[in-house]
N, CA and C atoms as an extended XYZ file, in Angstrom:
351
Properties=species:S:1:pos:R:3:atomname:S:1:resname:S:1:resid:I:1 pbc="F F F"
N        56.549      -26.353      155.701 N   MET     1
C        57.160      -25.038      155.719 CA  MET     1
C        57.296      -24.569      157.160 C   MET     1
N        58.462      -24.045      157.506 N   ALA     2
C        58.666      -23.477      158.837 CA  ALA     2
C        57.911      -22.163      158.938 C   ALA     2
N        57.336      -21.911      160.084 N   THR     3
C        56.688      -20.636      160.347 CA  THR     3
C        57.380      -19.998      161.535 C   THR     3
N        57.019      -18.769      161.826 N   GLN     4
C        57.656      -18.078      162.945 CA  GLN     4
C        57.476      -18.850      164.242 C   GLN     4
N        56.416      -19.601      164.353 N   GLN     5
C        56.112      -20.305      165.592 CA  GLN     5
C        56.830      -21.644      165.725 C   GLN     5
N        57.390      -22.201      164.655 N   THR     6
C        57.912      -23.568      164.722 CA  THR     6
C        59.417      -23.734      164.925 C   THR     6
N        60.284      -22.834      164.449 N   PRO     7
C        61.715      -23.135      164.588 CA  PRO     7
C        62.215      -22.934      166.017 C   PRO     7
N        63.192      -23.730      166.363 N   ALA     8
C        63.818      -23.584      167.678 CA  ALA     8
C        64.686      -22.332      167.684 C   ALA     8
N        64.783      -21.714      168.837 N   THR     9
C        65.692      -20.589      168.993 CA  THR     9
C        67.106      -21.137      169.044 C   THR     9
N        67.980      -20.543      168.241 N   GLN    10
C        69.382      -20.923      168.196 CA  GLN    10
C        70.210      -19.787      168.796 C   GLN    10
N        71.478      -20.075      169.064 N   PHE    11
C        72.363      -19.066      169.650 CA  PHE    11
C        73.701      -19.088      168.935 C   PHE    11
N        74.309      -17.911      168.822 N   VAL    12
C        75.655      -17.787      168.291 CA  VAL    12
C        76.399      -16.802      169.191 C   VAL    12
N        77.658      -17.119      169.476 N   ASP    13
C        78.489      -16.270      170.330 CA  ASP    13
C        79.445      -15.454      169.476 C   ASP    13
N        79.493      -14.150      169.754 N   ALA    14
C        80.419      -13.279      169.035 CA  ALA    14
C        80.673      -12.027      169.861 C   ALA    14
N        81.929      -11.699      170.031 N   SER    15
C        82.344      -10.484      170.738 CA  SER    15
C        81.698      -10.358      172.114 C   SER    15
N        81.596      -11.470      172.820 N   GLY    16
C        81.078      -11.444      174.179 CA  GLY    16
C        79.576      -11.403      174.307 C   GLY    16
N        78.862      -11.498      173.206 N   VAL    17
C        77.397      -11.501      173.231 CA  VAL    17
C        76.902      -12.836      172.697 C   VAL    17
N        75.999      -13.436      173.414 N   ARG    18
C        75.334      -14.658      172.949 CA  ARG    18
C        74.004      -14.230      172.346 C   ARG    18
N        73.929      -14.229      171.024 N   SER    19
C        72.760      -13.736      170.309 CA  SER    19
C        71.773      -14.860      170.023 C   SER    19
N        70.517      -14.600      170.345 N   ALA    20
C        69.431      -15.535      170.055 CA  ALA    20
C        68.851      -15.201      168.682 C   ALA    20
N        68.565      -16.245      167.916 N   TYR    21
C        67.982      -16.021      166.592 CA  TYR    21
C        67.188      -17.235      166.147 C   TYR    21
N        66.389      -17.032      165.126 N   ARG    22
C        65.652      -18.121      164.478 CA  ARG    22
C        65.828      -17.988      162.974 C   ARG    22
N        66.048      -19.117      162.342 N   THR    23
C        66.145      -19.157      160.887 CA  THR    23
C        64.917      -19.861      160.354 C   THR    23
N        64.242      -19.183      159.450 N   LEU    24
C        63.066      -19.751      158.798 CA  LEU    24
C        63.395      -19.826      157.321 C   LEU    24
N        63.059      -20.892      156.674 N   SER    25
C        63.592      -21.044      155.334 CA  SER    25
C        62.629      -21.690      154.389 C   SER    25
N        62.886      -21.463      153.118 N   PRO    26
C        63.558      -22.424      152.281 CA  PRO    26
C        65.059      -22.293      152.511 C   PRO    26
N        65.781      -23.326      152.195 N   SER    27
C        67.205      -23.366      152.537 CA  SER    27
C        68.106      -22.679      151.521 C   SER    27
N        67.557      -22.215      150.428 N   SER    28
C        68.407      -21.552      149.433 CA  SER    28
C        67.937      -20.115      149.225 C   SER    28
N        68.857      -19.318      148.717 N   GLY    29
C        68.549      -17.921      148.457 CA  GLY    29
C        69.247      -17.010      149.452 C   GLY    29
N        69.228      -15.742      149.147 N   THR    30
C        69.840      -14.744      150.022 CA  THR    30
C        68.941      -14.530      151.232 C   THR    30
N        69.476      -14.716      152.440 N   PRO    31
C        68.633      -14.549      153.611 CA  PRO    31
C        68.262      -13.086      153.857 C   PRO    31
N        67.063      -12.890      154.343 N   LEU    32
C        66.580      -11.591      154.774 CA  LEU    32
C        66.726      -11.537      156.289 C   LEU    32
N        67.611      -10.665      156.777 N   VAL    33
C        67.822      -10.486      158.211 CA  VAL    33
C        66.958       -9.314      158.646 C   VAL    33
N        66.137       -9.551      159.661 N   MET    34
C        65.165       -8.550      160.083 CA  MET    34
C        65.489       -8.028      161.481 C   MET    34
N        65.575       -6.704      161.576 N   HIS    35
C        65.942       -6.032      162.824 CA  HIS    35
C        64.731       -5.241      163.329 C   HIS    35
N        64.253       -5.597      164.501 N   ILE    36
C        63.049       -4.989      165.076 CA  ILE    36
C        63.405       -3.676      165.787 C   ILE    36
N        62.417       -2.999      166.304 N   HIS    37
C        62.604       -1.690      166.949 CA  HIS    37
C        63.261       -1.796      168.322 C   HIS    37
N        63.624       -0.652      168.882 N   PHE    38
C        64.347       -0.562      170.138 CA  PHE    38
C        63.661       -1.338      171.256 C   PHE    38
N        64.433       -2.174      171.929 N   GLY    39
C        63.957       -2.883      173.104 CA  GLY    39
C        63.017       -4.038      172.828 C   GLY    39
N        62.764       -4.351      171.567 N   ALA    40
C        61.828       -5.427      171.232 CA  ALA    40
C        62.579       -6.710      170.906 C   ALA    40
N        61.969       -7.823      171.247 N   SER    41
C        62.547       -9.117      170.903 CA  SER    41
C        62.022       -9.553      169.542 C   SER    41
N        62.610      -10.621      169.031 N   MET    42
C        62.186      -11.145      167.730 CA  MET    42
C        60.727      -11.594      167.745 C   MET    42
N        60.175      -11.835      168.930 N   ASP    43
C        58.782      -12.277      169.019 CA  ASP    43
C        57.780      -11.157      168.750 C   ASP    43
N        58.260       -9.916      168.632 N   PHE    44
C        57.367       -8.802      168.325 CA  PHE    44
C        56.989       -8.742      166.852 C   PHE    44
N        57.749       -9.425      165.990 N   TRP    45
C        57.391       -9.437      164.569 CA  TRP    45
C        56.035      -10.114      164.399 C   TRP    45
N        55.230       -9.591      163.530 N   ASP    46
C        53.912      -10.172      163.249 CA  ASP    46
C        54.106      -11.487      162.496 C   ASP    46
N        53.598      -12.603      163.047 N   PRO    47
C        53.765      -13.894      162.360 CA  PRO    47
C        53.204      -13.899      160.936 C   PRO    47
N        52.158      -13.133      160.672 N   ALA    48
C        51.602      -13.106      159.317 CA  ALA    48
C        52.628      -12.558      158.324 C   ALA    48
N        53.375      -11.534      158.719 N   LEU    49
C        54.418      -10.984      157.855 CA  LEU    49
C        55.566      -11.970      157.693 C   LEU    49
N        56.077      -12.474      158.807 N   ILE    50
C        57.218      -13.392      158.761 CA  ILE    50
C        56.880      -14.636      157.951 C   ILE    50
N        55.733      -15.214      158.209 N   ASN    51
C        55.344      -16.445      157.514 CA  ASN    51
C        55.186      -16.217      156.015 C   ASN    51
N        54.682      -15.060      155.619 N   ALA    52
C        54.549      -14.755      154.192 CA  ALA    52
C        55.921      -14.610      153.542 C   ALA    52
N        56.846      -13.958      154.227 N   LEU    53
C        58.188      -13.783      153.670 CA  LEU    53
C        58.930      -15.109      153.530 C   LEU    53
N        58.735      -16.027      154.472 N   THR    54
C        59.458      -17.297      154.421 CA  THR    54
C        58.967      -18.222      153.317 C   THR    54
N        57.854      -17.895      152.720 N   ALA    55
C        57.371      -18.714      151.605 CA  ALA    55
C        58.284      -18.585      150.395 C   ALA    55
N        59.067      -17.497      150.316 N   ARG    56
C        59.881      -17.229      149.141 CA  ARG    56
C        61.388      -17.190      149.376 C   ARG    56
N        61.796      -17.069      150.643 N   ARG    57
C        63.223      -16.900      150.902 CA  ARG    57
C        63.541      -17.214      152.349 C   ARG    57
N        64.826      -17.452      152.658 N   PRO    58
C        65.210      -17.621      154.057 CA  PRO    58
C        65.057      -16.298      154.814 C   PRO    58
N        64.590      -16.392      156.028 N   VAL    59
C        64.426      -15.221      156.890 CA  VAL    59
C        65.100      -15.518      158.223 C   VAL    59
N        65.853      -14.551      158.732 N   ILE    60
C        66.494      -14.669      160.042 CA  ILE    60
C        66.000      -13.519      160.906 C   ILE    60
N        65.410      -13.874      162.043 N   ILE    61
C        65.020      -12.872      163.028 CA  ILE    61
C        65.895      -13.068      164.253 C   ILE    61
N        66.172      -12.003      164.992 N   PHE    62
C        67.108      -12.125      166.110 CA  PHE    62
C        66.788      -11.123      167.203 C   PHE    62
N        67.327      -11.391      168.376 N   ASP    63
C        67.272      -10.457      169.501 CA  ASP    63
C        68.602       -9.733      169.563 C   ASP    63
N        68.572       -8.418      169.542 N   ASN    64
C        69.800       -7.648      169.654 CA  ASN    64
C        70.372       -7.802      171.059 C   ASN    64
N        71.596       -7.406      171.256 N   ALA    65
C        72.266       -7.524      172.556 CA  ALA    65
C        71.424       -6.882      173.656 C   ALA    65
N        71.289       -7.605      174.767 N   GLY    66
C        70.565       -7.095      175.920 CA  GLY    66
C        69.061       -7.184      175.833 C   GLY    66
N        68.554       -7.821      174.789 N   VAL    67
C        67.106       -7.910      174.573 CA  VAL    67
C        66.697       -9.360      174.454 C   VAL    67
N        65.529       -9.685      174.980 N   GLY    68
C        64.990      -11.032      174.837 CA  GLY    68
C        65.937      -12.077      175.393 C   GLY    68
N        66.281      -13.047      174.562 N   LYS    69
C        67.127      -14.156      174.998 CA  LYS    69
C        68.608      -13.933      174.714 C   LYS    69
N        68.963      -12.758      174.200 N   SER    70
C        70.376      -12.459      173.940 CA  SER    70
C        71.025      -11.871      175.189 C   SER    70
N        72.305      -12.180      175.359 N   SER    71
C        73.039      -11.633      176.500 CA  SER    71
C        73.567      -10.244      176.149 C   SER    71
N        74.340       -9.690      177.051 N   GLY    72
C        74.952       -8.393      176.807 CA  GLY    72
C        74.064       -7.256      177.270 C   GLY    72
N        74.436       -6.075      176.863 N   GLU    73
C        73.700       -4.864      177.226 CA  GLU    73
C        73.241       -4.153      175.968 C   GLU    73
N        72.110       -3.465      176.075 N   ILE    74
C        71.620       -2.680      174.947 CA  ILE    74
C        72.629       -1.578      174.663 C   ILE    74
N        73.102       -1.474      173.431 N   PRO    75
C        74.077       -0.430      173.105 CA  PRO    75
C        73.467        0.958      173.303 C   PRO    75
N        74.267        1.917      173.785 N   PRO    76
C        73.740        3.265      174.019 CA  PRO    76
C        73.695        4.145      172.768 C   PRO    76
N        74.223        3.643      171.638 N   THR    77
C        74.244        4.437      170.405 CA  THR    77
C        73.738        3.606      169.235 C   THR    77
N        73.325        4.318      168.187 N   TYR    78
C        72.948        3.624      166.955 CA  TYR    78
C        74.136        2.854      166.385 C   TYR    78
N        75.323        3.449      166.449 N   GLN    79
C        76.501        2.764      165.903 CA  GLN    79
C        76.791        1.486      166.677 C   GLN    79
N        76.610        1.507      167.988 N   GLY    80
C        76.800        0.294      168.783 CA  GLY    80
C        75.832       -0.800      168.379 C   GLY    80
N        74.595       -0.425      168.155 N   CYS    81
C        73.592       -1.393      167.704 CA  CYS    81
C        73.945       -1.908      166.310 C   CYS    81
N        74.393       -1.018      165.461 N   THR    82
C        74.811       -1.380      164.106 CA  THR    82
C        75.973       -2.370      164.149 C   THR    82
N        76.943       -2.078      164.989 N   ASP    83
C        78.091       -2.977      165.119 CA  ASP    83
C        77.666       -4.359      165.590 C   ASP    83
N        76.663       -4.421      166.474 N   ASN    84
C        76.156       -5.721      166.927 CA  ASN    84
C        75.520       -6.501      165.777 C   ASN    84
N        74.793       -5.821      164.907 N   VAL    85
C        74.189       -6.502      163.757 CA  VAL    85
C        75.291       -7.074      162.862 C   VAL    85
N        76.306       -6.282      162.594 N   ILE    86
C        77.411       -6.738      161.740 CA  ILE    86
C        78.114       -7.934      162.371 C   ILE    86
N        78.403       -7.847      163.655 N   THR    87
C        79.074       -8.939      164.358 CA  THR    87
C        78.216      -10.200      164.351 C   THR    87
N        76.906      -10.036      164.554 N   PHE    88
C        75.977      -11.167      164.538 CA  PHE    88
C        76.004      -11.871      163.181 C   PHE    88
N        75.887      -11.109      162.106 N   VAL    89
C        75.869      -11.704      160.763 CA  VAL    89
C        77.212      -12.364      160.450 C   VAL    89
N        78.302      -11.726      160.820 N   GLU    90
C        79.621      -12.331      160.595 CA  GLU    90
C        79.766      -13.639      161.369 C   GLU    90
N        79.225      -13.699      162.585 N   ALA    91
C        79.300      -14.926      163.386 CA  ALA    91
C        78.525      -16.069      162.733 C   ALA    91
N        77.488      -15.728      161.986 N   LEU    92
C        76.724      -16.753      161.262 CA  LEU    92
C        77.430      -17.187      159.979 C   LEU    92
N        78.507      -16.488      159.625 N   ARG    93
C        79.301      -16.786      158.428 CA  ARG    93
C        78.483      -16.683      157.146 C   ARG    93
N        77.657      -15.669      157.112 N   ILE    94
C        76.847      -15.395      155.933 CA  ILE    94
C        77.564      -14.329      155.115 C   ILE    94
N        77.764      -14.598      153.846 N   LYS    95
C        78.514      -13.677      152.982 CA  LYS    95
C        77.659      -12.545      152.433 C   LYS    95
N        76.382      -12.841      152.152 N   GLN    96
C        75.504      -11.834      151.557 CA  GLN    96
C        74.136      -11.928      152.204 C   GLN    96
N        73.579      -10.769      152.537 N   ILE    97
C        72.245      -10.720      153.139 CA  ILE    97
C        71.481       -9.544      152.556 C   ILE    97
N        70.185       -9.587      152.745 N   ASP    98
C        69.334       -8.421      152.606 CA  ASP    98
C        68.905       -8.067      154.018 C   ASP    98
N        68.704       -6.780      154.272 N   LEU    99
C        68.313       -6.328      155.606 CA  LEU    99
C        66.982       -5.596      155.539 C   LEU    99
N        66.191       -5.806      156.567 N   LEU   100
C        64.945       -5.064      156.729 CA  LEU   100
C        64.870       -4.655      158.190 C   LEU   100
N        64.651       -3.387      158.428 N   GLY   101
C        64.535       -2.909      159.794 CA  GLY   101
C        63.258       -2.134      159.982 C   GLY   101
N        62.774       -2.141      161.214 N   PHE   102
C        61.563       -1.412      161.565 CA  PHE   102
C        61.898       -0.401      162.648 C   PHE   102
N        61.519        0.850      162.441 N   SER   103
C        61.740        1.926      163.391 CA  SER   103
C        63.240        2.080      163.654 C   SER   103
N        63.695        1.973      164.902 N   MET   104
C        65.115        2.107      165.189 CA  MET   104
C        65.917        1.050      164.418 C   MET   104
N        65.356       -0.115      164.245 N   GLY   105
C        66.018       -1.154      163.454 CA  GLY   105
C        66.246       -0.698      162.024 C   GLY   105
N        65.337        0.123      161.501 N   GLY   106
C        65.502        0.667      160.155 CA  GLY   106
C        66.701        1.597      160.062 C   GLY   106
N        66.885        2.417      161.088 N   CYS   107
C        68.055        3.296      161.128 CA  CYS   107
C        69.328        2.459      161.177 C   CYS   107
N        69.330        1.437      162.012 N   CYS   108
C        70.524        0.599      162.157 CA  CYS   108
C        70.860       -0.141      160.867 C   CYS   108
N        69.863       -0.658      160.164 N   VAL   109
C        70.189       -1.383      158.934 CA  VAL   109
C        70.713       -0.446      157.861 C   VAL   109
N        70.257        0.814      157.855 N   GLN   110
C        70.845        1.777      156.936 CA  GLN   110
C        72.307        2.033      157.296 C   GLN   110
N        72.580        2.107      158.578 N   MET   111
C        73.963        2.316      159.021 CA  MET   111
C        74.830        1.097      158.730 C   MET   111
N        74.255       -0.091      158.736 N   VAL   112
C        75.008       -1.290      158.372 CA  VAL   112
C        75.506       -1.163      156.940 C   VAL   112
N        74.651       -0.665      156.041 N   THR   113
C        75.061       -0.549      154.633 CA  THR   113
C        76.193        0.460      154.464 C   THR   113
N        76.256        1.456      155.352 N   LEU   114
C        77.340        2.431      155.290 CA  LEU   114
C        78.620        1.921      155.956 C   LEU   114
N        78.454        1.116      157.002 N   THR   115
C        79.595        0.630      157.779 CA  THR   115
C        80.222       -0.610      157.169 C   THR   115
N        79.398       -1.507      156.665 N   ALA   116
C        79.896       -2.778      156.119 CA  ALA   116
C        79.120       -3.162      154.872 C   ALA   116
N        79.315       -2.382      153.795 N   PRO   117
C        78.540       -2.685      152.579 CA  PRO   117
C        78.888       -4.022      152.077 C   PRO   117
C-alpha cells in the first residue's frame, strides 16, 4: 500500500502553472482531492490521516500555485485559488472527484462546488 511518504511527486502543467502533486491509491474509486490551508504544502498533511484515507480510496494531495514545489504565484483571492484547483483537476483529466479542504482550503473547495459543480 502506498503511504504519504512513498509516492513520487508528480507534476502537471496547466494555465502556466506547474502543479506538484502525489497520488496515493488503490487505483479504483472516486479520488479524494485534498486542499491544505493557506501557504502550506502537501507535506503539511498528517501522514496518519492520509495513510488511513488511502486504505479505502485514491487520494490526491497537491501544492497550490506558488507553494511548495508548484510554480506560479499565490492567488490574491479565494476565487483565484478556487480557479487553480479547478484547472489542476481538469489537467489531470479526472471527471469526478470528492474534495476535502482544511481552513482556507475548506473555503476554496466549497467555492469549487459553486463554480464547477
